[in-house]
N, C-alpha and C positions, 0 to 999 in steps of 0.2 A: 256265509256268502249269500248274497241275494239271488234268488232263483228267478230267472227270466221266463223259462218255459218248463212246465211240469205236466206230464201226462200220467194218468193212472188207468191201467187196464184198457188202454186204447185199442180198439179192434175194428177191422173193416172187412166185410165179405163182398165178393162179387159173384153172384149166383151161388154156386155150391163151393166156391173156393175162398179160403181165408187168406187175404193178402197181407193184413197186419194183425198180429195176435197178441193181445194183452200187453201192450207196450207201456213200460214205465220209464219215461225219459226225464232227465233233469239237465237243464242248461243254465250254468251260472253266469252272472253279470260280468261283462268284459272278456269273456272267453271266445275263442274260435272253436266251435264244436264241430268236429269232422264226423259226418254221418256216413259211414262206410259200409258198402255191401255190393254184391254182384248185381248186374242188371236183372231186374225183376224181383229183387229181394224185398221191396216194399218201401223204398226211400221216397219216391215221388208221391205215392199215395199218402204217406205220413205227412209230408210237407203240405200237401193240399188240404189235409184235415186241419193242420195248424193254422192255415189261412182261412178256414171256413168255406173252402171251395167245394168240398164234399163232406157229407155228414157221416160220422162214425156209426157203426152198428151198436157199439157200447163204449163206455169209458168216459173219462173227463179230461178236459184240456184247460189248463190255467196259464195265462201269459201275463206277465207283470203282476202276478199274484191275484189275477181276476179271472173268473170263468169266461170262456169264449162263447158267450151266448147272450141273446137279448140285446139290450142297449149297450152293454159292455163291449160287444163285438165291434161296433163302429169305433169306439174310443180306442180299442186295442189296435185295430187295423190302421188308424191314423198315425200310430207310432211304429208301424211295421213296414219295412220295405221288402220287396221280393223280386226275384228273377227266377221264374219257374219255366223249365223247358226253353223254348226259343223266345228271344225278346220280340215284343210287338213294336211296330213302327209304321209310319207313313212314308213309303219309299219316295214319293214325289216331293216331300218336304225335306229341308235341311235338318241336320242333327239338332241345331239350336231351336228350330221351329217345332220339332217334335217335343223337345223339353218344355217349351212354352205351353204346349197343350197339356202336358202332364202337370205343370204348375197350376193351370186353371182347374184341372180335375181335383188336384190335391189341396187347392186353396193355399198354395205356397207362394211366397213372394218371388217374383222373377229375378231378383238380385241373386238368388241362390244358384241360378244357372251357371254363372261364371265360376262360382265356388266348386260345383260338382264337375264342371268341364275340366277345371285345373286338377281336381282330385283324380280323375280317370285319364288325364293327359290327352284331352281331345281339343284343346284350344285352337290348334291349327287346322282341324278338320270340321269345325262346328258349322261352317257355312256350305259344306258339300252335301249334296242330296244323300239321304240315308240309304236309298236303293243302290247307290254306287259304293257303299262301304264294303270292306272286306268282312269276313265272318268275325274276325277279332274286333274290328271296330263296332260292329253291330252289338257284340257282347258288351263292349265298353259303354255304348249308348244305353243299353238295357240296365247296366249297373248304375249309370248316372241318373237315369229315371228313378231307380229304386232308392237312390240316396236323397232325392229331393224331399224337402219337408223335415230333414234331420231326424230320421227314424231312430228309435232306441234299439231296435232289433232288425236284423237283416237276414232274410232267408234266401239262399242261393242253391238252386238245384242243378248240379253238374255244370258249373259255370265255365269249365275249360273244354267242354265237349266240342270236338271238331276244330279246335285251334291247333296251329302249328307250334313247334317247340318254343319259339320266341313269344308267341301269343300266350301260351300257357305260363311262361315265366312272368310276363307282365301282369297277367290276371292274378297270379299267386302273390306277387309283390303288393298289388293294390289291396287284396283281401287282408294280407298280414298287417298292413299299415292302418287299417280302419279302426280297430279298437284303441290304438295308441293316439291316433289323430282326432278321432271323433268320440271315443268313449262308448261306441256301440258294441253290441254283442252280435256275433255272426254264427249262424248255423249253415254249414255248407256240406252238401252231399256229394259223393263221388264214388266211382268204382275203381279209381286210380289210387292204389295204396301209397305210392311214392308221393302223390300230391298231398294227401292227408298228413303224411309223415312230415312234410316240409311246411305245412300251414297251421295245423291244429294245435291247440293246447289241451283239448280234451277229445275223446273219441267214443263214439257209440257204433258198435258193429251189429248190423241187422242181417239175419239169414232166414230166408223163407218166412218173413214176417215176424220173427222172434228176435228180440234184442238180447244177444248172447254175451256182449261185453259192453261195459260203460264205466269209464274212469279217465284219469288224466293220461296223456300220451306217455308220460314218464312211467306210469304204472304198467302200461302195455309193454313198454320196452323191458321192464323188469321180468316179464314172462320169458324172456330170452334165456335159455339154459346153455351155459358154456360147457364145452368138453375139451379135454386135452387129448390130442392125437399124437401117438408116439410111433415112429418108424425105427425099428431096431434091426440088428444083424441076425437075430434069431427070434422070430415072433413067438413060436411055441414055447421056447425056454423062458422068454421074457414074461409071458402070461403066467406060466407055472410059478416063476419066482415071485411075482407080485401077489398071486393068490396065496402062496405059501406064507407070505408075510402079512396076510389079512388086509391087503389093499384091493378094494373092489375094482376089477378091471374086466374088460371083454375084448374079444378080437373080432374085427370085421374087415374082410378083404385085405388081410395082411397087415392091418394097423391095430395097435393096442389103443383102446379108448378108456380114458378115466373120466367119470362123470363128476367126481369131486375134484375141483380145481383149486382148492385152498392151498396156500403156500406150504403148509405142513405136509399135506398129502403128496404134493408134487415133489417136494424135497426128499421125502422118504422113498418115493417110487424111483426116482433117478439114482439115489444113493444105493439102493438095493441092486438095481440093474448094473451099476458100475462095479460094485463089489463082486457081483457074480460074473464079471468079465463079459457082459453083453454090451455091445456097442450101440450107442444111441445116434441114429442118423439124422433124425429130425424130431423136434417137439413143437407142436403148433396148437394154440388155443383157438377153437372154432366156436362161434356164438350163433345161436339160432337167429336168423334174420327176421325182420318184421313180416315178410311174406310167409316164412315158415310158421310163425305164430298164427297168422290169419288162417293158413291151411289147417293147422292143428285145431283151431277153434271151430272152423266151418266145414272142414273136409273138402274144401274147394280151392282151386287156384284163383288168383285175382290178377287183374291187369296191372302192369308195371308202368 
């Protein structure tokens, strides 16, 4: 797989505080990489370093296989779109006029404006003054500006911040469609676990500046450990019967818990309980949620 972003030992200090520490990140071509972490974890600082907006204390950054330095920096940034923090715009100009200015700055043909307006579903609001846009429309305008010039890479920092549920849904759909429709790679940061779960193909979890997990979303879900919860007519007798037959079990708040949920173990456990005359009231398989996995990895709760 072609690597679009790679960092090695990337570190940033502010005064005596380390905000990003020895970050080794890899973002593959065509992926939607969800950069997940609590507020203040170091997401925005990392993205600003990837754009050359702030200088790292140490470490290397390669984008498109080239170092982000010297003459290469301008070439890389020409092929990179970004929406960091709040979108910038001229409030007294229409959405289309704002995009015309961006085209001039990017040296992009103005015919692309119709294309990006359609992509972010702004055709009907393009002639309205940007200062009169809702927050969701301003975010869409910022995304449209980032898409001008057909960038190979798109960096979005908390793009759903402040949006209402319908705005979040629209932004999510737009981001999910980009790799398929344009072939670009997307790096999107968020503190919203549910958003990353519904958008990303790959995930990096940052906590206090440290990258503590990085892999596909499917691998993250594999961390989920299922357990079988059994409610019986006699909890103490059931636990003793299972342990006597060498079936690992524990009791918690009147419920028998089996950590091994293989078909063989479950079949044996239920058979032994039935033969012992112990009634089974309920059998329920419970899987660790993605939020539980995040909590286990970071020791912190995360927004939903």
